[in-house]
N, C-alpha and C positions, 0 to 999 in steps of 0.2 A: 544689167546686160542679159539679154534673152539667151535661152539655150539654143544651140545650133542643131541643125538637122543631122549633122554627122555624129553628134554625141547624144542624141535623143534616146536611142535604144538602151544605152547603158544607165540612163537615169529614170526609166519608166517606174521604178519602185520608190523613187524619192518624192518628198512632199511637193505638192503643186502650189507654187507661189507666183502671183502676178508680178511681173517686172516693172510695170507702169500702171497708172490708173486705166481701168477698162470700163466701158459703158454697157448698159443693158442692150441685149440683142447680139452681142459678140459671139461668134462661134470660135471656141478656144482652139488655138494651134500652138505649136512649139514657140513661135515668135512672140507669144504673149507671156511666156513663163520665164522666171528667173533661173539662171544657171545654178543648180544645186551645189556645185563645187565652191560657190562663194558664201554658202549659208553660215559656215562656222565663223568666218570673219564678221559677217553681218550681225550674228547673234552676240559676239563679243563686243561689238561696237554699239550695241543697243538699238540697231536699226531694224531688227527682225525678231519676232517672237513666234516660235513654232507652236502649233495647236494640236492637242491629241485628237481633235475632231477633224483635222485637216485631211483632205483626200490626197491620193498619190497621182502622179502625172498620168499614168495609164488610165486612171478612172475619170479624168476630166477632158481628155482630148476629144474634140468634136462636139462637146456639150455646148449648150447655149446659155449665156449669162442672163439671169432674170432680173438683175438689179445692178446699179453701178457699184464697183468695188475699187478701193484705193490700192496704190502700189504697195508691194511687200506685205500683202495680206494673204494668209492661208486661205485656200479655196475650200469651202465646206459644201455639203449637199444642199443646204438651204438656198444657195444662190444659183443653183443649176436646174435646168429642165430635166436632166437625167444624170445618172452616175453609171459609167461603164462597168459591166460585170467583170470581175477577175477571179481567178482561182485562189482565193485567199486561204481556203482551208489547206490546199496543197502547199502553199507558201509557208504556212505556219508549221506544217509537218516537217518540211525540209530544214527548218531552223531548230525545232525542239526535239525531234526524234533522236533518241540516243543510240538506237541500234544502228550499226554501221553496215552498209551494203558490202557484200563480199566482192572484192575486185580481184580478178586474175588477169595476168598479162602474158603474152608470149610473142616472140619474134617470128614473123612469117616470111615468106619469100618476097623478093624485090623490095626489101627495106621497109616492110609494113609492120606496124605494131598493132597487135590484136588485143583489144580490151573487152572483157566481158564482166558486166555488173549483174550479179544475181539479184532476184527479187528479195527485198527485206521489208517486212511490215507493209506499209502502203506505198513503198517506192518500187516502181516497175523495173523489170530487168531491162538491160540495154547492152547492145553489142556494137562496138566501133572498130573500124580499121583505119589507122592513121599512118601517114608516112613519117618515118623517123628522120629528124633533122630538118623538116620543113618548118615554116613559120607556124608557131603554136599559138593558140588562143590563150588569153590570160587565165590563170588557174585557181579552185577552193584552197584557201591558205594552207589548210591541212586536212587532207582527206585520205585516210589510211585503210589498208586492208584489215579485215577482222582478224583477231588474234589466231595464230595457228595456221593461217592461210599463206602459203609461200608461192611466189610467182616462179614459173619455170626460168631457168638460168642458162646462160651460154656455157660452153665447155671451158673449164678452168685450165689454163696453161701457165705453169710457173716459169718465169724468165730467170729469176735469180733469188737466192735466199740469204737473209741476214740473221745471224743468231746474236742476240744481246744477252750476255750473262751478267745478271745483277749480283754484285758481290757485297755481302753484308759488311757494313761499317758501323760498329756499335759505340765507338769512342774516338774522339779527335783531341789531340793535344799538341802543344808546341814543345819542341825539344832541341837536341843538338844534331839530329840527323833525320832525314826524311825516310820513313819506312812504313810498311803495313805488316803487322804481325797479329794473328789471331783476332782479326776484326778491329784492331786499334790502329788508327792512322796517326802517325807522328810526323809533324812538319818541322823542318829545320827553321828555327826562329831567325836565323841569320840569312835565309834565302832572299829576303827583301833587299839586302844590301847589293846583291848581284842583279836582282830583278829590276831595280830602279835604274840601272845602267843601260837598260834596253832602249830607253828613249830619253833624250835630254829635257824634254818638256815635262817629264814626270819628276817632281822635286823630292817626293818622299812616298814611301809605301809602308803600311802597317797592317799586321794581321792580328785578329783575335777570334776566339771561338764563342759562339752563342748557342747554348743548349735550349731546347723547347721551353723549359720553365724559366728561362732568363730573358725572354723577349721584351719585357716591359722596361726597355732602356732606350735612350736617345740614339738616333742614327742620323747621319747625313743622308742626302737624297740617294735613292737606290737607282744606280745606273744600269745594273744588269743582275740577273740570276743565272748562273752557269753551272751545268752538271760537270762531274768529273768522269770522262769516258775516254777510252783509248782503243785503237785498233791492235788486235793481236794476230789477225789473219785477213788478208785481202785488202781491198780499197773501200772507200766510203760507199755504203749501199750494199755490200756483200761481205761474205766471210764471217768473222767473229769479232765482236766488240765487247769489251768489258766496261761495265758501268758501276761506279761506286754507289751503292744504295744506302740511303739514310743520311746523306751529306751533300751539300751544295755550296758553291761559292756565291757570295753576294758582293758586288763591287759598288762602293760608294765613293763620292768625290767632291772636292771643292778646289778652287784655285788658291793661290797664295794670299789673296785678300779675304778668303773665307766665303767667296761667292759660290753658291751651289752650282755644280755642273748639271744644268737642266735647261729646259727651254720654257714650254708652256706648263707652268705648275711644277711643284717640287714635293718629293715625298719625305723630306726630313721631318723628324718627330719620333714619337715612341714606336718602335718597330712593330709591336703587336697590334698597333692601330694603323700602320702604314703599308701593310702588305696583305693581299687577299690569299691567305694560306690555303693550299689545295687547288688553286686554279693552275692551268697548264704551265704558265710561265713562272710560277712562284715556288717557294719552298713549300713542302707538304707539312702537315700538322706536326709530325714527329721528326722532321729533319733537323740534323745539326747544321748550323750555318757557320761557314768560315767567312768572316767579314774581312775583305781586303779594301782598305781605305787609301785612296790616292790623293795626293795634293799636286796639282799641275800648275804650270807657269801662269802668272796673272794675265788676264785678258785673253786667254786661249780657250776658255770654256765654250765660247760660241763659234769655234772654228772646227774644221775636221781634224787637224792634227792633235789638238788638245785632248779631247775625249779618247781618241785612238791611242794616245800614249798610255793612258790609264789601263785600257783593255790589254794592250800589248804587254805591259809590265806584269799585270795579273796573270796573263797566259804563261809567262815564264815560270811563275810559281806553280801553276797547275801542271805544267809539263813535267816538273820534277816528281809530281805525284803520279802522273800517267806512267812515267818510266818504272815506278815501283808497282803500279797496278798491273802492268804487263806481266810481271814475274809472279804476282801473288796468286796462290792456288788455295785460297780460303773458302769459306762457306758461300755457296751460290744460293741466294734466296729464290730466284726463279730464272728460267730461261725464256726469253721472249723471241719467238720465231716470226720474222717479218718477211713477207713474200711480195716481190713484184710479179703480179699476175696479169694476164690478159684473158678476157672472156669474150671470144669472138661470137658475134650475133647479138650481144647485148648493146644497149645504147652507149656510144663512145662519149665519155665525159672527161673534162679537164678541170682542175682546180687552178685558178689564177690568184696569186697572192701579190697585191701591190705593197711594196715596201718603200720606206722613205729613201729619197735620193736627191734632196734639194740643195746639197752642196755645202751647207754650213756644218751643223753637227750631224746631219742625217747621213748615215752610212751603214753598210752591212758588208760582212765578209762572206763570200760564197765559195764553197768547196775548198776548205782548208785541208791540210794533210791529215790532221787529227780531228776527231769528232768535236764540234763546238769550239775549235781552236782558231788561231789567227794565221800562223805561218803557212805558206803555200796557197793561200786563198787570194781571191781577187775581189776588190770592192765594187759594188754595183754602180757607184757614181763614176768610177774610172772606166767602167765598161759602157758608159753612155746611157745607163738605165734601160737598155734594150731588154726585151723579154728573154729569159734564160730558162730552158726546160731541164728539170731534174726528175729522176724517178722517185716514186713514193719512198722507196727504201733509202735513197740518198738523203731525203729530208729527215726520215726517222733515224738516220745515222749521224745527225749533227752537221749537215752540210751548210747550215746558216749560223753565223755568229752575229748576233744583233748588237749594233753600235748605236741604235736609234735613241735619241734623247728627246722624244716628244713627251707629252703629258704622261705622268706615271700610270694612270688608270687604263689608258688605251694603248700603251706600248706593248708589243709582243717581244718579250725578252728571249735570250738564247734558249733557255729551257723550254719555252713554248714550242719552238720549231721541232725539237727532237721528239715531242709527243703531241704534235698538232692534231686536235680532235677531228678536223675535216679530212686530213690525210688518212687517219686511222679509220674513220667512218666510211669514206669512199672506197678505200682499199678492201675493206671487209664486206662491202655490199655485193651480194651475189647477183643482184639484178642489173648491175652496172659494169661497164668496162672502163676502168680508170686508166687513161693512156699517158698521163703525166701531170706534173705540177709545174706551173709556170710562175717564175718570180720576175716582177717588172718594177723598176724604180719609178719614183714620182719626181720628175725634174721641177726646178723652180720656175723656169720661164714658160709661158703659155705655148709659144711656138714649139718648144721642145716637147711639151706634154702631148701636143697633137701628133707630132712626128712619131714619138715612141708608141702612142696608142694605135696609130695606123699600122705600125709593125706588128703589134699584137693581133690586130684584125686579120692581117695577112697570114699570120701563124695559125690562128684558130681555123681559118678557112682551109689552109693546106693540111691541117691535121684531120679534116673531115669530121669535125665535132658534131655530136647530136645534142650536146648541152654543156653548160659550164657554170661554175660558181665562181664569183669574183669577190675577193675580200680586200679590205684596206684597214690598216691600223690608223689611229688618230682621226682627225677630222679637219675640215676647213680647206686649206690650199689643195691637199691631195684628193679632196672630193671632186675637184675639177677633172682630174685624170680618171678617177673612179667611174664617173658618169660617162666619160668618153669611152672607156673600156666596155661598159655595158652597151653603149651605142654601137661600137664596132662589132660586137657579137650579134646584137639584135638586128642590125640592118642586113646581116648575112643570113638571117633566118635561123639563127642558133638560139634556142631557149636559154635564158640567162637569169640567174638569181644573184642579187647583190647582198653582201654581208658587211655591216659597218656599225660603228657607234654614231648615232644621230641624236636621238632623244630630244632634249630641249636645247642644249647648248650647241650641239653639232648638227642642227637641221641642215639638210642639203640646200645649198644656195643656187644650184643648177640642177636640171633634170632633162629627161627626154622621154619620148614615147615608149621606150623599151624598158624603163625602170619601173616595171609593174610588179615585180616580185622581190621584196626587200626584207631582210632579216635583221632585227635589232640586237645589238650586243649590250646595251646599257644595263647596269645593275646599281645605279644610284637613284635614290628616291626622287631627287629633284631634277634628274636628267642632266647632271653636270659632270665634267671632269673633276673628280673628287680627291685627286692626289693620293689615292690608295693604289699602290703598285699592283698591276695585273688584274685590276677589278673588272673593267668593261672590255673584255677581249673574247675571242672565240672560246666557248666552253663545249662540253659534250652535248649539252642541251641545245645550244645554238647550232651546232653542227647537225644534230638530228633534224631540227626544224628545216634547215637549209637543204639538206639532202632530200627530205620528203617533198619540199616545195619544188625542187628541180624535177623530181619524178612527175609531180602533178602537171608542171608546165610542159614537160615533154609529151605527156599524154593528152594535153589539150583540156585539162580540167580547169574550171574557172577559179581564179584567185580573186577573192573579194578585195576591193580597194581598201587601203589602210585609212584610219581616221586622219583628219588634217593635222591633228596634234598627237604627239606621242602618247600612247596609253598602254600601260603595262598589262591591263586586263586582256588586251588582244594577245599578248605573248602567252599569258597564262591559259587562255582559252585554247591556244594551239598546243601548249604543253600538255594540257589535259587530254586532248584528242590523241596525242602520241604516247600517253602513259608516262609522261615526264613529271617530275616534281615542279611545283610552282617556283617562279623566279622571285626570291626574296630580296628586296632592294635594301641597300644600306641607307640609313637615315642620316642625312647630312654628312656622309662619308665616315660614319662611325661603325666600326666592326662589332662593338660590344654593346 
């Protein structure tokens, strides 16, 4: 299939290959050349062999063929009357030059973004004035200011403040009464007898304590990791919250027949091999884990009520600890100050987080009374999966309790949201104005997906966004919504960056013209859902790449198209430009 006139410009630097047999005397045009977007598949199928001596499309257009040439043959200088001159030396410099041009930006009048690139080595200086919020050109995957060069920022206005007091917990044990004394958390071993009465679908509940040196033991599938946090002043998103530091709850579950409560994949196995310790949704390396194991009614594991029963009963146990934490005045390891701020004059951006809402096991509780809790909250499925706007502080104060039972590696557990790297990164970025975090469910039926996505588009438009980042956990069915959301932003001229696990197993089955800036979450060497809980989710490194890519796209900087197949070298090249460590992939899902 020959290249089209519409896409010729973006392929001028690609290899020149004849799409069909061409005869001597032909003056080469775009209609004679194969579409470069098909090259990877042709090479894999053995239909095409690229040559290091082959010319690029810009070098052959308008040249005359001196001999007959067969289809799918690289064009070389020997078969042409002339080769067009190109600035190959400049092209090489732009690829290999390690010195970074200094970029400064500032907001001007009438919604204009002024960009000035100073001269660096052989790269000439450049000044640009771009309208903020207009349709942006595709952008360099990662093009960053030189170290120490800060862009001018908008004036900071603090809307509300949240103080999170991290209380040291050094020991956890089961006893006759729940208490916290001198950093020792004691849990009433009989509390499970009352907790199990919270829902008739929960048939039994058991607690045990796992210290960091005891993790090489069998565990059933990990349904959730949940912090212990409680409000002592104000509502979610403001005031004071106490967080038990050094300890987390881990919910596991099976039904009465021993079937794991999971969907696509399951993380049962040795705990030290089945959780990515240190990732946002997981236990940290030195955390004490309180394992709460639930057995639910047979055949309810693939329904909404079954898994919810396990979460609800565990929350009863956690609430007894919250009540003690409210009163506890022990050692504070650190105080975390979170601010909802506005920076008028900076680009207005939003974070959109697509969460599961497909009606079976997929559910999440939004805005409960207590951080990361259950009571007082509403399920996104029951709310029709429509977009719901939260403040960054509300997210960081535990406004999401995750009930999602998708594949372990790509699920964002409750602990993930209370320390979501994209929320943290966007809120702290002095060059941006984070105006909110939008949670939107992923319905099961296609018509509902489109309807919900259209509501998101209207919301983004009404918020007058200059840019947005859209994320989704898991892959497959929810990628349909994910791409729809990107399209809703793109068609309104809003620069958009997508963040998802795709890799090999989760390759996008649909796309659109606006999905030109995508960030990969995968951390498995084979590109699969590897059943290691919390492995392939948003990390600090993923968030940093996504935020920089959004800035580039809003500024109109070119983003190089991704390879047709997932390649971790692209990720590490971007990490290097941003001063981030390389992404080290798990080999066949093995942590050690």
